N, C-alpha and C positions, 0 to 999 in steps of 0.2 A: 505494499500499501504506502501510495506517496503522502507528505505532509498532509496536503491537502485534504485527505482520507478522514485522517486522523483526526483534522482542526473542525471535523463536520460533529465527528461526537465528542469533541473537549465536555460538553456541557449534558450528555447522555450518555456517555460511557458507561456510569454505574447502572444507570437504567438499561442499558439494551443489553448488559451479564448478566443482571438479577433476572430477566426474564428467563436467559439459558440455564440455566441452572437451578431454577423453582420446582423440577420435580426434585429435587436433593433435601429440600424442606430448611434450610441453608441460607442466608443470604452471602451478598460478597465479602462483606464486614467477616465474617469466621475465615472462608480462607485464604482470605489477605492475610489475617493476624497469624494465622497457622505456619503462612510462608515466612514470615517478619522474624516471631519466635525462632523457625528454625535457620534461618538465617545467622541469627547471634549468637546464636549454641553452636554454630557452625564456625562463628568467629571466634569465640570467645574458647575454643576446642584448637583451634591450632592457629592462631595467632596473640593469643590471652585476653586481656584486661580491654575489651570494646572500646571503651573510654578513652584509650593512647590510638585507635584506628582512623585515622584519614581512607574514606569509605564513595566511591563512586556506584550511583547507578544506572545502569544505560538501558534506555529505552524505556524513561522514570513513568511518561506516558504524565495522568492528569496529579500523579504523585500520591497513591493508593496507600505503599507500600511505604514510601516516607514518611509516612504520620506516623507508624509503629517502629521504626526504627532512627529516626533524627538523633532523639535523647538518648539513642544507647553508645553513638559512636561518638569521638570528638569532632571528628572535623564530617558531615555528609556534601555533597555533589548530585549531580544530576544532568542527565543528559538527551533530551530527543532531540528527531528532526519532525516535530509539530510543536510550531509558534504558539497554537491559542492551548495545546496541552500547557505547557510549559508556562502558560501565563495563571491556569487552574494553580497547576502542582506550587507556583512561588506561591499565591493568596490562601494558599490553604498550611504554607509550610513557608513559611519569612524566614526560617534561620540556615533552608539548604539553601547551598550554592547552584541556581539552573544554569544549564548554558545548553544553545543550542547547534546540533552534531548535522554533518551534510550527510551521515548515515554510510559515510566511508572510511573517514577515520575519526578518531578520538581530538578534539581540540586541546591534549594536556601534552606535555611533556612525556616522556621516559622515564618510570619507576616514581611515579607522580605520588602514587596510592600504597596504601596497605592491601586493600582487597579492595577488588573489583565485579560487579554483581548483574548478571540481565535476569525480569523473571519473566517466563514468556512474552519472549522480544524472539528468539530466533527462529518460530517458525515461521515470524513472517516478513522472512531476509528472504530473498531467492539463494536455493541451494548452493548454486556455482558462487556466493561468496558468505557459505559459512566459512571457510577456511580461514577469509581477512580478518571476519568479526571478532574470530575465538583469536586470532592473532594480534589485533588491536588492543584485546584486553589484557594479554599476555601482558603487551612491551609497555600498558600505562602501568602496572605491579610494580613494583620494586622485589629484587630477586629474597628471595625465602616471602616473599606478598604471594597470595592467593585472585585466585579468576572463581567465580561461582555462579553457574547458570541450575536454572529451576526449568523444568519446560513439561508441558503434556506428555502423556503418558501414551503411544496412540495403539497400547495391545490392551489397552483396559476398554474395554467397550462402551462405559458412561463417559468417559473422557471424546471419545470421538462422540457419542451423541451433543456435549455440552457444544463442540467442536461446528457444527452443524448446524445449528442454529443461531452461532449467531453472527452477526451481518457484518461484522468486520469482521472476522474470521474467515470471512470466502475465497479466501488466497494462501489458509494457511495449509502448509506442507509440515506435516509433524514428524519427529527424526525419533528415533529408538534412545530409546538411553547407549545405548549400544554404537550406534553412527558418532552419538556426540563425545564418550568414552576416545572414541578413534578422533575423531577433529582434536581433543587435547591431547593426546600421545601426540599428532602431527604436529603439533603449535608448538613441541616445548614442554611441556607441562609434566609434572610429576601427577597423578591423577592418586589422591590421598582418598576419595569419597564415589561412591555411585550409587546410594541409595532410592530406593522410593519409599512414598509417601500418599497419605490421605488415602486409604485404606478405605478409611469409612467417615462419613461427615457429622464424626458425635467426637467430644476430648470426654476425659477422661483417665483416668490411670488404665485402668486394664484396657482401653483401644490403643493408647500410643505403646503397653508392653506387648502386645498380639505388633504392632506396627513396624516395631521394632525389631523382633525376629523373623519378622517375611520382607525386613527393606534390602533384604538382597536377591529378593526375586523381582523381579519387572510385572507386578501384579496391582500397585500404587493409581491411583487417579495423575498424580503425577511424581517426580524425580528431580531428581538433584546431581552434577557432578563441580564437585570439587578439584581443584588443579592449584598446582605448588609452584611456581615458577623457582628453578634448580637457582640457587646463590651461586652468583661470580667465581671464577675458579680462585680470586686473588680473594676475597671470602671464604670459599672452603679452606684456605689458605694457613688465613689467619684464626680461623678457629681450632684448626687440626695443630698450631703453635698452641695458642695457648689452651689447649689439653693437656 
């Protein structure tokens, strides 16, 4: 989709998604919170205290996820191809630094961030450009930093139904977790985590426990892939000398 296509939905984005997921009995806020909490936990697990991290949201849209993660991170930036969506995001999240991107390259210097993430964006990117997208994510994170994607699982029939019902997913090309992992490896990442989640549209300890047990199987509605940019050779040498 072009920036003008997304601009058209800047005021109705949430309503359109709510319509496509109504059968689940849960609103968009539920699913957004689950992914936001998961992102913060992944950051803490692999990078330490989130409040010390500089973080980039790629394809931030109207800033729904940023609303739940901005207070956890030391600094949050967002980029999108839609000026209209960025305006809406800035109104909702005044503490976040938003920038327009051309969709080809990210407007930041190399190694600017500790963490870059993108949530349900890659399926809007033409498949020939998937590799370049992931390479840009790698470029802007520091050595030892992380890139995280969360995407729809095409093997889940309910996910496919949601996508088919969503008007601005008409162009969607869903990619499997296996394909996403391959893209990360091709970009030079060390893959740390490849888990599926949202097997159940409910919260609670018992459901979370079952999801953790089944996370290695491609059964959830969505999945995440976490990649770490390898440390530069000189940094590896310094750490070895220090040890």
